[in-house]
C-alpha positions in Angstrom: 234.4 140.3 129.2 235.5 138.4 131.8 239.9 137.4 131.6 241.0 133.6 132.5 244.2 131.9 132.9 245.5 129.1 130.8 243.8 126.7 133.6 240.6 128.3 133.4 240.4 128.5 129.4 241.5 124.3 129.1 238.7 123.7 131.7 236.1 125.7 129.7 236.8 123.8 126.4 236.7 120.9 128.0 233.8 120.9 129.2 232.6 122.6 125.5 233.6 119.1 124.2 232.7 116.7 126.7 229.1 118.2 128.5 228.2 120.5 125.5 228.8 117.9 123.0 230.8 119.7 120.6 233.5 118.2 119.2 237.0 119.1 119.6 237.3 119.1 115.8 234.7 121.8 115.5 236.2 124.4 118.2 239.0 124.1 116.3 237.3 124.8 112.9 235.3 127.9 114.7 238.8 129.1 115.8 240.0 129.0 112.2 236.8 130.2 110.6 237.2 133.5 113.2 240.4 134.2 112.6 240.3 134.1 108.7 237.0 136.8 109.3 239.2 139.0 110.8 242.1 138.6 108.7 239.2 139.5 105.8 238.2 142.3 107.8 241.8 143.9 108.2 242.4 142.9 104.4 239.2 144.7 103.5 240.2 148.3 105.5 243.2 148.1 103.5 241.9 148.0 100.4 243.7 145.0 99.2 242.6 143.5 95.9 244.1 139.7 96.0 245.5 139.7 99.9 247.8 136.6 100.5 248.5 134.9 103.5 251.9 132.9 104.9 250.3 130.4 107.5 253.2 129.3 109.9 252.2 126.6 111.8 253.7 124.6 115.2 252.9 120.5 115.7 250.4 121.3 118.1 246.1 122.7 118.7 247.7 126.1 117.6 249.0 124.5 114.4 245.5 123.0 113.7 243.9 126.5 114.0 246.3 127.7 112.1 245.6 125.0 109.4 241.7 125.3 109.5 242.4 129.4 108.9 244.3 128.8 106.0 241.4 126.9 104.5 238.8 129.3 105.7 240.9 132.0 104.0 241.0 130.1 100.8 237.4 130.2 100.7 237.5 133.6 101.3 239.7 134.5 98.2 243.2 135.0 99.4 246.5 133.1 98.1 247.5 130.8 101.1 250.8 129.2 101.3 251.8 127.3 104.9 255.0 126.6 106.4 255.1 123.9 108.9 258.0 124.9 111.6 259.4 120.7 112.3 258.3 117.7 110.8 254.7 117.4 108.9 255.3 113.6 110.4 255.2 115.1 114.1 251.2 116.0 113.6 248.8 114.2 114.4 244.9 114.3 115.7 242.3 117.0 114.8 245.6 118.9 114.1 246.3 116.6 110.6 242.5 116.4 109.8 242.8 119.9 109.5 245.7 119.7 107.3 244.5 117.3 105.6 241.5 119.6 104.5 243.8 121.7 103.4 245.6 119.6 101.2 242.7 118.5 99.6 242.2 122.1 98.4 245.3 122.3 97.2 247.3 125.1 98.9 250.9 125.0 99.0 252.3 123.1 102.2 256.5 122.9 103.2 258.0 121.7 106.3 260.7 123.6 107.6 262.5 121.3 111.2 266.2 122.8 110.4 267.9 125.8 111.4 269.3 125.6 107.5 266.1 125.8 106.6 265.4 129.0 108.1 268.3 130.6 107.7 267.9 130.3 103.6 264.0 131.5 104.3 265.1 134.6 106.5 267.6 135.0 103.4 264.7 135.1 100.6 261.4 136.2 102.6 258.4 135.3 100.7 256.3 138.4 99.4 252.7 138.4 101.5 250.5 140.6 103.0 249.9 138.7 106.4 251.9 135.9 108.3 249.7 134.1 110.9 251.7 133.1 113.7 250.2 129.7 114.6 253.3 128.1 116.2 252.4 127.7 120.1 249.4 128.3 122.0 248.4 128.9 125.5 249.7 125.5 126.9 253.4 126.4 125.8 256.0 127.4 128.9 259.7 128.3 128.5 261.8 129.6 125.7 260.9 128.3 122.6 263.4 125.9 121.2 264.6 124.1 117.8 262.5 124.8 114.4 259.9 127.2 116.4 262.6 129.8 118.0 264.0 129.7 114.1 260.2 130.4 113.2 259.6 133.4 115.5 263.0 134.7 114.4 261.9 134.8 111.2 258.1 136.7 111.7 259.7 139.3 113.1 262.1 139.9 110.6 259.6 139.6 108.1 257.1 141.8 109.9 258.2 145.4 108.5 256.7 143.8 105.2 253.9 141.8 106.1 251.0 142.5 108.8 251.3 139.6 111.4 248.4 138.4 113.1 249.1 135.4 116.1 246.2 132.6 117.1 245.2 133.0 120.6 248.7 134.2 121.9 252.0 135.4 119.9 254.1 132.7 120.0 256.8 132.3 122.8 254.2 134.5 125.1 253.3 132.9 128.6 249.6 133.2 128.5 249.5 133.6 132.2 252.5 136.4 133.3 252.8 137.9 130.0 256.8 137.7 129.8 258.7 136.6 127.1 260.9 133.5 128.3 262.9 133.7 125.0 262.0 134.9 121.6 258.2 135.9 121.4 256.4 137.4 118.0 255.7 140.8 117.8 252.6 140.8 116.4 250.0 143.5 114.9 246.6 141.9 115.9 246.2 138.7 118.6 242.8 136.8 117.5 242.1 135.1 120.8 239.7 132.2 121.5 236.7 132.3 123.8 237.8 134.8 126.5 241.2 136.9 126.9 243.4 135.5 129.1 245.2 137.5 131.9 248.9 137.1 130.1 247.6 139.2 127.0 247.1 142.5 129.3 250.1 142.4 131.4 251.9 145.5 131.1 255.7 143.5 129.8 252.8 142.1 126.9 251.6 144.9 125.4 254.5 145.2 122.9 253.9 141.7 121.8 249.9 141.4 121.6 249.0 144.5 119.6 244.9 144.5 119.1 243.1 141.4 120.8 240.5 140.4 118.7 238.0 137.9 120.9 236.5 135.0 118.7 233.4 133.4 119.8 233.8 129.3 119.4 230.4 128.5 120.9 232.0 128.3 124.8 228.1 127.7 126.6 227.2 131.1 129.2 226.3 129.5 131.7 229.9 127.8 131.6 231.6 130.9 131.2 229.6 132.7 134.7 230.6 129.7 136.6 234.3 130.5 136.5 235.4 133.2 138.8 236.8 136.5 138.0 241.0 136.8 137.7 242.4 140.1 139.5 239.3 142.5 139.6 240.1 143.1 135.7 237.8 143.1 133.1 238.9 143.6 129.0 236.4 146.2 127.1 234.9 144.5 124.0 232.2 145.1 121.8 229.7 142.4 122.8 229.4 143.4 126.3 228.9 147.2 125.1 225.8 146.8 122.6 223.2 147.7 124.9 224.2 150.7 125.6 223.1 152.3 122.1 219.5 151.7 122.1 217.9 151.9 118.8 216.6 155.5 118.2 213.2 156.2 118.1 211.4 156.9 114.4 210.0 159.9 116.1 213.0 161.3 117.8 214.1 164.8 117.4 217.2 166.5 118.4 216.5 167.1 121.8 216.1 163.6 122.6 219.3 162.6 122.2 221.3 165.1 124.9 222.5 168.3 124.7 226.5 168.9 125.7 228.4 172.1 126.5 231.9 172.4 125.4 234.2 174.9 127.4 238.0 175.2 126.8 240.3 176.7 123.9 242.6 179.4 123.6 245.0 181.8 121.7 247.1 179.3 119.9 245.1 176.2 121.0 242.0 176.1 119.0 242.4 173.0 117.4 241.9 170.8 120.9 238.5 172.6 121.6 237.8 172.1 117.9 238.3 168.7 118.1 236.7 167.7 120.9 233.8 169.2 119.4 233.7 167.7 116.0 234.2 163.7 118.2 231.2 164.8 120.1 229.4 165.8 117.1 229.7 161.9 115.9 229.1 160.4 119.3 225.0 160.7 118.6 224.3 163.5 121.0 221.6 165.9 119.4 223.1 169.1 120.6 226.7 170.4 120.9 227.3 174.1 122.4 230.9 175.4 122.8 231.8 178.0 124.7 235.2 179.4 123.9 237.6 183.0 124.2 236.1 185.7 121.8 239.6 185.6 119.6 239.1 181.8 118.6 235.3 181.3 118.2 235.0 181.9 114.4 238.1 179.6 114.1 236.0 176.8 115.6 233.1 177.5 114.3 234.5 177.1 111.1 236.5 174.1 112.2 232.9 172.1 113.9 230.0 173.0 111.7 227.4 171.4 113.9 228.4 173.0 117.0 227.0 176.7 118.7 229.9 178.6 119.1 230.1 181.4 121.6 232.4 184.2 122.5 233.7 184.9 126.3 236.0 187.4 127.5 239.5 186.1 127.8 242.3 186.4 129.7 245.8 188.7 128.4 246.8 185.3 126.9 243.8 184.5 125.1 242.6 182.2 127.5 239.1 182.3 129.3 238.5 184.4 132.2 236.9 182.7 135.5 233.9 185.0 135.0 233.0 183.6 131.7 230.6 181.0 133.1 228.3 184.4 134.7 226.0 185.1 132.4 225.8 180.8 131.9 224.5 179.5 134.8 220.8 180.2 134.3 221.4 177.8 131.1 223.0 175.3 132.8 220.0 173.6 133.4 219.1 173.4 129.6 222.5 170.7 129.4 222.8 167.1 129.9 226.8 166.8 130.5 229.8 169.5 130.6 233.1 169.0 129.2 236.1 171.4 130.4 239.7 171.8 129.6 240.5 170.6 125.9 243.0 174.1 125.4 242.2 175.8 128.1 245.8 176.5 129.8 247.1 176.6 133.0 246.4 180.1 133.7 245.2 181.1 137.4 242.0 182.5 136.2 241.4 178.6 134.5 241.8 177.0 137.9 238.9 179.5 139.4 236.6 178.5 136.4 236.9 175.0 137.0 237.0 174.9 140.8 233.6 177.3 140.0 232.4 174.1 137.9 233.2 172.0 140.0 231.0 173.8 143.0 227.7 174.8 140.6 227.7 172.1 137.6 224.7 170.6 138.2 224.9 168.2 135.3 227.7 165.3 134.8 231.0 167.0 134.1 234.2 165.5 132.3 237.2 167.3 133.4 240.2 166.8 130.5 243.9 168.3 129.8 244.1 171.4 131.9 240.9 171.4 133.7 243.3 168.5 135.4 246.5 169.7 135.6 244.8 173.2 137.2 243.3 170.8 140.1 246.8 169.1 140.8 246.6 167.7 144.8 243.2 169.3 145.1 241.5 165.8 145.0 239.4 166.4 147.7 237.5 169.6 145.4 237.0 167.0 142.7 235.4 165.0 145.5 232.8 167.5 146.8 231.7 168.6 143.1 228.0 169.0 142.8 227.4 166.1 140.4 229.4 163.2 138.8 232.5 163.8 137.0 234.6 161.6 134.5 238.3 162.4 134.9 240.4 161.5 131.5 244.1 162.0 132.7 247.3 160.8 130.6 249.8 159.1 133.0 251.7 163.1 133.8 248.0 164.3 134.7 247.4 162.1 136.7 250.9 161.8 138.2 250.7 165.4 139.6 246.9 164.6 140.7 248.5 161.9 142.7 251.7 163.9 143.5 253.9 160.8 142.2 256.2 160.4 139.8 255.2 159.3 136.3 257.0 156.0 136.8 255.4 155.5 139.4 252.0 155.5 137.5 253.2 153.5 134.9 254.7 150.6 136.8 251.1 150.1 138.7 248.4 151.5 136.1 245.2 150.0 137.7 246.6 151.1 141.2 247.2 154.5 140.3 243.5 155.2 138.3 242.0 153.2 141.6 243.8 155.6 143.6 242.5 158.5 141.7 238.5 157.1 141.8 239.1 156.6 145.1 240.8 160.2 146.2 238.1 162.3 144.0 235.3 159.9 143.8 235.0 160.5 140.2 235.3 157.6 137.5 238.8 157.7 136.0 239.9 157.1 132.9 243.7 156.7 132.6 244.8 157.1 129.1 247.6 155.1 127.2 248.4 151.9 125.9 246.0 149.6 127.7 243.5 152.2 128.6 242.3 151.8 132.4 238.6 152.7 133.4 237.7 152.8 136.8 235.8 153.9 139.8 236.3 153.7 143.4 235.8 150.1 143.8 236.7 147.1 141.3 236.5 146.0 139.0 239.0 147.8 136.7 238.5 147.7 132.9 241.1 147.7 129.8 240.6 148.7 126.7 243.0 147.0 124.0 241.7 148.4 121.1 244.1 151.1 119.7 247.8 151.9 118.1 250.9 153.9 118.2 250.1 155.9 115.5 247.6 157.6 118.0 250.1 159.0 119.9 250.3 162.8 118.6 248.6 165.7 119.8 244.7 165.8 119.6 243.4 162.4 120.2 243.1 163.1 124.2 240.7 165.9 122.8 238.7 163.6 120.4 238.2 161.2 123.5 237.2 163.9 125.7 234.3 165.2 123.3 233.6 161.8 122.1 233.1 160.6 125.9 231.2 164.0 127.1 228.9 162.9 124.0 228.0 159.6 125.3 227.3 160.9 128.8 225.0 163.8 127.3 222.9 160.6 125.6 221.9 159.6 129.4 224.5 156.9 129.7 226.0 156.1 133.0 229.6 157.6 133.8 231.5 153.9 134.0 229.7 153.0 130.8 229.9 155.7 128.8 233.8 155.8 129.6 233.7 152.3 128.5 232.1 152.6 125.8 234.4 156.1 124.6 237.3 154.3 125.1 236.7 151.1 122.6 235.2 153.9 120.8 238.0 156.0 120.1 240.7 153.2 120.0 238.5 150.6 117.1 238.4 154.0 115.2 242.2 154.6 115.5 242.8 151.3 114.4 240.3 151.5 111.3 242.0 154.8 110.5 245.3 153.5 110.8 244.3 150.6 108.7 242.7 153.0 106.2 246.2 154.6 105.7 248.7 154.1 108.4 250.1 155.1 111.4 252.7 157.0 110.6 250.6 159.0 108.5 247.3 159.3 110.4 246.2 162.3 112.7 243.5 163.3 115.2 241.3 164.3 112.8 241.4 160.7 110.7 239.9 159.3 114.1 237.1 161.8 114.4 236.0 160.4 110.8 236.5 156.9 111.8 234.0 157.5 114.6 230.9 156.7 112.5 232.0 153.4 111.2 233.3 152.2 114.4 229.7 152.5 116.1 229.1 149.9 113.6 230.3 147.6 115.9 227.5 148.3 118.9 225.0 149.1 116.6 223.2 148.2 113.7 221.6 151.1 112.5 
C-alpha cells in the first residue's frame, strides 16, 4: 500500500471533494464510520458485552471525525461520552454539523478549556473501555499547547485502564517526520484515513502508533495511482494481499496445495520445530513432513498431529548430523518448499547440513534461526544457492550475517534488510517492531500488525512455518513473505485482544492463524 506525505494526503482529499464530487461532510462521516467499525471489532474480540467509549476531541477536522465516530459508535451499541478540549464555541464547519448530530442523539457532551478542568479530570478519571483520540490531525505542527496538551496528558494517564484509539495520527505526532515535538498520545491502535502517512512508519513513531488500520474513505484509485511513491517504502496491508490466496477448487486434494519439508530441532529444542510444524499446518499447505533428531521425534509428532515426522541420526548433543539428508536427496523432488533452522543448534554438523541444502536443494528454501547463525559472514554461500531463498533474521542474526553491530542494524533497519538481500540474493524478512520485507531491489515493505506480547520464545518459529507453508503452495517468495508477516502479526493481535499481551504465548498465535486468514479469504 502506498505511503503518502501530509501534502499528498491533503491533495487527495481536495481532489476527492472537488473533482469526484464527494462532500467534505460525507468524507468526515466515512472516516467516523471506519473508526467506529474498528473499535466495534476490537470490543468484540475482547468479549465486551456493553462497551463504552470516551471521545476526546479537538476543535478542528480531526475532532469532526471523532464526533462522527461517536455517533456511529452510539448506533453500534456503545455508551458514548464526548469531551471537547477547548470551548465548543470555536468549533465550526463540517465538524459542527457532526457535533450537532451527536447532540441530537442525546450523547453527553462536555467542554474542558482550562488547566483546572483537566487537573480535575486527572484526579477523577472516567471509567471507560475505549478512549478515542480526536484532538489533532495531520495538519498540526509543533508542540501541543493549552487544552490539547492537557488532554493528551489525561489520555496517557488513563491508558492503563482503557484502550486508546487515535484517529488518523496520534495527537502530537508529526505526520511527516514521525517525531513527537512535545506531548503525544501513545495509542494501541491508529486508524488512519485513505492511506498511511509516512510519519506513522518512522522508527521514532513506533512507540506511539500501535497497530495501524487503514480506512477506505472513497478516494478514487486513479487519484492514488497518480501520486508518486514515498521513500521506496510501502506498507503491507490486507487489501493488497487478497489476490494471493485463490479460491479452492471443489475437486482439489491434499496434493493440490503443496508439500513442505521442515528440518530442525534438537534435544532440549523440540518446541521450536514443533511450533513451526503447527504453524505450517495452519498455512493452507496440503502436507507437512518434518525431519528431526531421533531423540525428539515422538515429542514433535505428539505436538503436531498433522505432520509426518521422521527421525534422523543425531550428534552427541542431540542435533541433526549432516549425513541425515543422505537418504532423503532422492525424495526432495516431492517437496515444494523446505524450511531449515528452528531448534537446529549451531553445532558444526548443522553448518555442514545447511551448506549442503544450499548447494543441492531444488525447491524454495527458508533459512531461519540457527540456519542463519551458522551462515554468519557467509553471504556468498547463500547467493550461490541452487534454489530461491528466503531469510528470516531477527536483528542479532542479520547483524552476524552482515558482520555489523545490532545497534547499526536497528539504526537503519531498511538499509540492513536491503544490504542482506543484495549480498545474498535472497528475500529478507527483518523481524521486529515494524518488520521489513525486501528483495535486493526497492521498494521495501513494512508490516505494522503485531504487538509486544509476541516478544517471546517461539514467535519466530511460528512465522517461519507459516511463511514456508505459503511458499510451498506456489506463492512467490516476496509475496509469501509479505503475506506471512501480515498474518502472523494479525494473529498475534487477535491473541492479545482475546487474552492479553502479558499472558499470551506463541502457541496462541498459531491458534489465531485461521481467523487471521479471514481478512484475506472469504472461505
